[in-house]
VOGU-3710 file (C-alpha; in Angstrom, 3 decimals, decimal comma):
1> xxxxxxxxxx> 43,364/111,308/155,674  44,309/113,842/153,022  47,834/113,980/154,467  48,093/110,197/154,254  46,808/110,237/150,676  49,313/112,935/149,770  52,129/110,942/151,346  51,131/107,806/149,427  50,936/109,740/146,156  54,347/111,297/146,854
11> xxxxxxxxxx> 55,918/107,896/147,564  54,358/106,307/144,486  55,553/109,196/142,328  59,045/108,802/143,737  59,068/105,076/142,985  57,869/105,797/139,454  60,743/108,225/138,907  63,226/105,666/140,212  61,866/103,012/137,868  61,941/105,367/134,917
21> xxxxxxxxxx> 65,508/106,411/135,649  66,517/102,760/135,968  64,897/101,892/132,663  66,652/104,764/130,931  70,069/103,258/131,623  70,916/100,882/128,818  72,879/97,752/129,729  76,563/97,862/128,912  77,671/96,153/125,732  79,274/92,755/126,430
31> xxxxxxxxxx> 82,895/92,160/127,321  84,791/88,941/126,588  87,995/87,676/128,197  90,427/85,796/125,950  92,324/82,895/127,542  95,420/81,937/125,548  96,348/78,273/125,851  100,130/78,604/125,964  100,409/81,808/128,017  98,182/80,350/130,760
41> xxxxxxxxxx> 99,431/76,763/130,535  101,172/76,540/133,902  98,534/78,511/135,803  95,469/76,548/134,697  96,365/73,226/136,270  93,067/71,985/137,714  89,275/72,410/137,689  89,617/74,393/140,922  91,688/77,019/139,092  89,157/77,102/136,253
51> xxxxxxxxxx> 86,345/77,640/138,772  88,221/80,552/140,347  88,793/82,136/136,921  85,111/81,807/136,019  83,990/83,285/139,324  86,371/86,235/139,015  85,374/86,838/135,395  81,675/86,867/136,235  82,197/89,191/139,191  84,319/91,520/137,058
61> xxxxxxxxxx> 81,503/91,951/134,550  82,541/89,728/131,658  79,731/88,236/129,599  81,851/85,416/128,263  85,187/83,689/127,813  87,067/82,930/124,607  88,992/79,788/125,519  91,902/78,861/123,256  91,803/75,072/122,906  94,026/74,669/119,854
71> xxxxxxxxxx> 97,236/76,717/120,108  99,739/77,396/117,331  101,244/73,921/117,774  98,217/72,347/116,065  97,527/70,213/119,140  94,366/70,457/121,248  93,647/70,803/124,965  90,884/68,213/125,204  90,667/64,453/124,494  90,321/64,243/120,722
81> xxxxxxxxxx> 89,924/61,566/118,080  91,232/63,973/115,445  94,247/65,846/116,825  97,031/64,992/119,278  96,432/66,276/122,779  98,899/68,777/124,187  100,216/67,459/127,504  103,439/69,444/128,012  104,786/72,925/127,446  108,373/74,016/128,213
91> xxxxxxxxxx> 108,764/71,150/130,654  105,507/71,806/132,487  103,405/68,652/132,235  99,638/68,821/132,527  98,542/66,912/135,624  95,758/65,296/133,600  92,618/63,905/135,128  90,388/66,668/133,790  89,001/67,833/130,476  90,157/71,439/129,991
101> xxxxxxxxxx> 87,390/72,458/127,588  84,632/70,539/129,352  85,476/72,144/132,693  85,576/75,630/131,209  82,161/75,068/129,630  80,647/73,485/132,737  82,018/75,971/135,246  81,568/78,913/132,903  77,891/78,103/132,491  77,501/77,653/136,245
111> xxxxxxxxxx> 78,751/81,231/136,554  76,443/82,532/133,807  79,247/83,026/131,286  79,116/82,297/127,578  82,016/80,098/126,487  83,495/80,262/122,997  86,180/77,804/121,862  89,034/79,443/119,929  91,145/77,463/117,470  94,333/78,454/115,674
121> xxxxxxxxxx> 93,573/77,133/112,213  96,497/77,179/109,771  99,373/76,777/112,230  101,083/73,579/113,268  104,228/74,340/115,187  106,218/76,588/117,501  109,607/76,959/115,830  111,604/78,147/118,846  110,615/75,086/120,892  110,314/72,751/117,891
131> xxxxxxxxxx> 106,943/71,583/119,112  103,787/70,788/117,206  102,291/68,597/114,524  104,769/69,668/111,824  107,549/68,282/114,034  105,821/65,170/115,375  103,121/64,157/112,907  102,890/66,000/109,595  106,172/67,630/108,495  104,974/67,773/104,877
141> xxxxxxxxxx> 102,018/69,988/105,883  104,148/73,015/106,720  104,094/76,026/104,423  107,026/76,721/102,128  108,367/80,269/102,081  109,762/82,007/99,012  112,729/84,023/100,285  115,589/85,886/98,573  117,583/82,692/99,215  115,020/80,449/97,521
151> xxxxxxxxxx> 112,245/78,148/98,729  112,514/77,062/102,354  110,207/75,234/104,815  108,853/77,615/107,438  110,407/75,602/110,250  113,853/76,628/108,933  113,202/80,394/108,937  114,889/82,535/111,566  112,695/84,944/113,489  109,551/82,890/112,982
161> xxxxxxxxxx> 107,462/81,796/115,963  104,352/80,163/114,477  105,000/77,597/111,755  102,100/77,919/109,337  100,487/75,131/107,352  99,481/74,927/103,676  95,964/76,439/103,528  95,165/75,085/100,051  96,135/71,493/100,898  92,982/69,409/101,242
171> xxxxxxxxxx> 94,314/67,105/103,975  95,149/70,171/106,069  91,681/71,610/105,526  90,007/68,333/106,486  92,066/68,166/109,681  90,965/71,665/110,690  87,327/71,114/109,711  87,227/67,876/111,701  88,499/69,646/114,822  85,753/72,286/114,531
181> xxxxxxxxxx> 83,123/69,606/113,952  84,353/67,619/116,947  84,207/70,621/119,277  80,654/71,714/118,476  79,333/68,121/118,457  80,782/67,120/121,813  80,911/70,341/123,842  77,985/72,732/124,520  80,044/75,833/123,750  78,140/78,889/122,573
191> xxxxxxxxxx> 80,305/78,874/119,473  83,759/78,739/117,928  86,218/81,481/117,011  88,700/80,887/114,189  92,137/82,442/114,652  95,031/82,538/112,176  92,818/81,402/109,311  95,290/82,956/106,897  98,697/82,745/105,249  101,691/83,809/107,311
201> xxxxxxxxxx> 102,540/86,555/104,808  103,347/87,191/101,161  106,246/84,749/101,400  103,897/81,731/101,665  102,734/79,286/100,521  104,958/78,095/97,668  104,702/74,357/98,325  104,100/71,917/95,487  100,572/71,435/96,798  99,955/75,169/96,552
211> xxxxxxxxxx> 101,486/75,287/93,083  99,109/72,572/91,873  96,102/74,324/93,409  97,154/77,644/91,859  97,481/76,069/88,415  94,025/74,531/88,778  92,694/77,967/89,786  94,305/79,552/86,708  93,363/76,767/84,335  96,885/76,494/82,972
221> xxxxxxxxxx> 100,418/75,623/83,971  102,729/78,182/85,575  105,800/78,166/83,363  108,193/79,958/85,702  107,636/79,018/89,334  107,763/81,006/91,524  109,214/83,886/89,437  105,931/84,479/87,565  104,416/85,484/90,913  107,238/87,780/91,960
231> xxxxxxxxxx> 110,998/88,041/91,977  113,492/89,647/94,332  115,645/92,645/93,518  118,158/93,222/96,321  115,657/91,802/98,811  112,703/93,802/97,479  109,749/91,989/95,909  108,999/92,831/92,282  105,555/91,761/91,053  105,475/89,269/88,202
241> xxxxxxxxxx> 102,776/88,685/85,559  100,765/86,402/87,873  101,052/88,468/91,058  97,455/89,740/91,013  96,151/86,247/90,242  98,222/84,904/93,117  96,629/87,364/95,547  93,165/86,441/94,279  93,944/82,725/94,529  95,099/82,977/98,141
251> xxxxxxxxxx> 92,128/85,132/99,189  89,795/82,661/97,457  91,371/79,738/99,325  90,755/81,461/102,654  87,219/82,548/101,729  86,246/79,073/100,565  87,649/77,485/103,715  85,766/79,926/105,975  82,572/79,222/104,035  83,017/75,467/104,369
261> xxxxxxxxxx> 83,942/75,785/108,048  80,734/77,707/108,704  78,716/75,038/106,901  80,357/72,251/108,940  79,778/74,046/112,236  76,143/74,837/111,443  75,506/71,284/110,220  76,861/69,895/113,486  74,915/72,380/115,632  72,808/75,041/113,896
271> xxxxxxxxxx> 72,662/77,300/116,948  76,431/77,507/117,444  77,967/80,909/116,791  80,616/81,072/114,083  83,229/83,722/114,807  86,616/84,947/113,647  89,542/86,853/115,123  91,523/89,172/112,856  93,942/91,979/113,517  92,358/95,349/112,767
281> xxxxxxxxxx> 95,095/96,440/110,333  93,000/95,795/107,220  95,455/97,587/104,866  97,775/94,601/105,360  95,114/91,975/104,568  96,435/91,125/101,068  99,631/89,859/102,703  97,695/87,222/104,673  94,912/86,475/102,192  92,236/87,044/104,844
291> xxxxxxxxxx> 89,721/89,565/103,496  87,595/90,077/106,601  85,508/92,869/105,092  81,910/92,619/103,930  81,130/92,285/100,241  79,038/95,435/100,601  81,857/97,503/102,144  82,054/100,947/100,505  85,771/100,546/99,751  87,991/97,531/99,135
301> xxxxxxxxxx> 91,341/99,281/99,627  94,039/97,909/99,550  92,944/95,042/97,255  93,818/95,534/93,553  90,289/95,679/92,094  86,591/94,983/92,677  86,879/91,288/91,772  88,327/90,759/95,260  84,924/91,570/96,791  83,907/87,967/96,298
311> xxxxxxxxxx> 86,640/86,889/98,721  85,194/88,916/101,632  84,188/86,786/104,635  82,391/89,104/107,104  79,021/88,113/105,640  79,737/84,515/106,685  80,306/85,417/110,347  78,111/85,628/113,435  80,757/87,685/115,228  84,165/89,234/114,589
321> xxxxxxxxxx> 86,838/89,950/117,189  88,977/92,753/115,784  92,391/93,240/117,384  92,773/96,973/118,025  96,254/96,365/119,364  97,485/99,956/119,243  99,118/102,033/121,951  97,601/105,275/120,658  93,963/106,034/121,382  93,347/108,960/119,022
331> xxxxxxxxxx> 94,607/109,655/115,471  95,917/113,005/116,731  98,621/111,010/118,561  99,952/109,469/115,325  103,136/110,705/113,614  102,341/113,664/111,335  103,987/112,074/108,295  101,777/108,976/108,203  99,808/108,654/104,922  96,171/109,683/105,275
341> xxxxxxxxxx> 94,818/106,305/104,106  96,670/104,644/107,007  95,825/107,146/109,740  92,364/105,635/110,054  93,827/102,283/111,057  96,583/102,881/113,586  94,811/104,394/116,606  92,062/102,673/118,584  89,401/105,344/118,061  89,838/105,778/114,312
351> xxxxxxxxxx> 90,443/102,053/113,746  87,124/101,264/115,446  85,414/103,549/112,922  87,334/101,993/110,038  86,549/98,430/111,116  82,864/99,283/111,396  82,893/100,763/107,892  84,699/97,771/106,379  82,415/95,206/108,044  79,387/97,313/107,032
361> xxxxxxxxxx> 76,967/95,763/109,510  77,493/92,199/108,283  78,050/90,908/111,839  78,632/92,183/115,390  82,200/93,411/115,969  84,026/93,293/119,305  87,095/95,468/119,691  90,084/93,574/121,063  92,453/95,346/123,465  95,936/94,051/124,328
371> xxxxxxxxxx> 96,238/94,515/128,088  100,040/94,508/128,082  99,866/97,869/126,272  98,037/99,411/129,239  100,226/98,258/132,108  100,117/100,859/134,897  97,662/102,872/132,777  94,182/101,783/133,927  92,676/105,171/133,040  93,857/104,773/129,476
381> xxxxxxxxxx> 92,379/101,265/129,389  89,099/102,664/130,674  89,033/105,131/127,786  89,851/102,362/125,300  87,034/100,159/126,634  84,661/103,109/126,375  85,671/103,630/122,732  85,024/99,961/121,872  81,661/99,956/123,585  80,541/103,224/122,044
391> xxxxxxxxxx> 81,650/102,522/118,467  81,450/98,726/118,217  79,269/95,949/119,645  81,429/95,256/122,664  84,983/94,639/123,794  87,422/91,752/124,192  90,367/91,894/126,586  93,498/89,914/125,745  94,589/88,172/127,888  93,814/86,481/131,196
401> xxxxxxxxxx> 97,531/86,108/131,844  97,919/89,906/131,996  94,953/90,314/134,351  96,650/87,884/136,718  100,173/89,288/136,308  99,036/92,881/136,859  96,646/91,936/139,714  93,976/93,739/137,765  90,733/91,951/138,638  89,551/94,860/140,772
411> xxxxxxxxxx> 90,547/97,420/138,135  88,797/95,454/135,384  85,645/95,164/137,486  85,636/98,916/138,060  86,064/99,579/134,326  83,558/97,033/133,020  80,866/97,790/135,587  81,147/101,572/135,320  77,857/103,288/134,510  77,427/104,601/131,014
//
């Protein structure tokens, strides 16, 4: 009897140790898979394909999908009362008969995946293919660029892919807000992710609509437009007397839009997550007007002064996807001559630290990795995923098209499901 009692005690003790060891392993931080609308256009041709994607994503260890439903053309991939529906891309016509977003939500949920709808906000055309709402519906909405050759519509610029819209124009804002409202009202997505909620660069937007909005912001007329903002000297920009005000105006436009977009989304469905994608190169943020830091960030570099804190948007977000699209993992791999203030931004490891510092705990941050930079380097990708999960709140892999092209489902599963 004593032997039996001893055996029972031994077995119970062993089970207790197993349970304790199991409890000590923390669950992995979540991974999201981004699905670009244009890059995957030809592949995703039916609900059956969507089901296969959802099943593979769940098996690989993804917690959710970020489904692009409004590409840079300004069109949408679902039946809409607000925006034109995209039905063709480079000659490939959608077979129709299914609702792209609805099927991703339905089949994603069946496979225990969160589904976020991504929208490209201030873009309305693909210049190379001359496709989008600035070509077919709203040509006067496109941004106007100030170049060394004068003011030109973005659709006429060489080397441009995405034709941006006029962020300060109220009709443009209402169009974008209505799309967001429509999505969260009619589709049970977990949330929305805003992409390209910014200016294209310092060259935009110098439209008459933007000029009027800038003058209202200043409270007086701009006498010399656009020279009071900046001039060109042999192709180099030279700041004018209103340059700082111009930067503040643009950042305020973006901040105010993000704030209103959040309010519209939450009014339509309070539980919907409100997210944003932004490239992790924060030192370049004044060029786009998107200040994705927190107001409480310890530093506001590279903005001119502390008044720009009020344009920060991280405090308005439920989640931020930060594009750590760098080939180098560690700052030790960077060129030795790079300025110290930039070294913290141009390698995945140091950029993850810098992003965390700039966001200052305002919202969860997911580090985005560009899979094309890791082709034939799965070990390097594994290290990059580990960095994102250790330093941030999770990871996002861009894009599904690369997983399919590289035949990487098995590799991704191995990486995402690896024990901590």
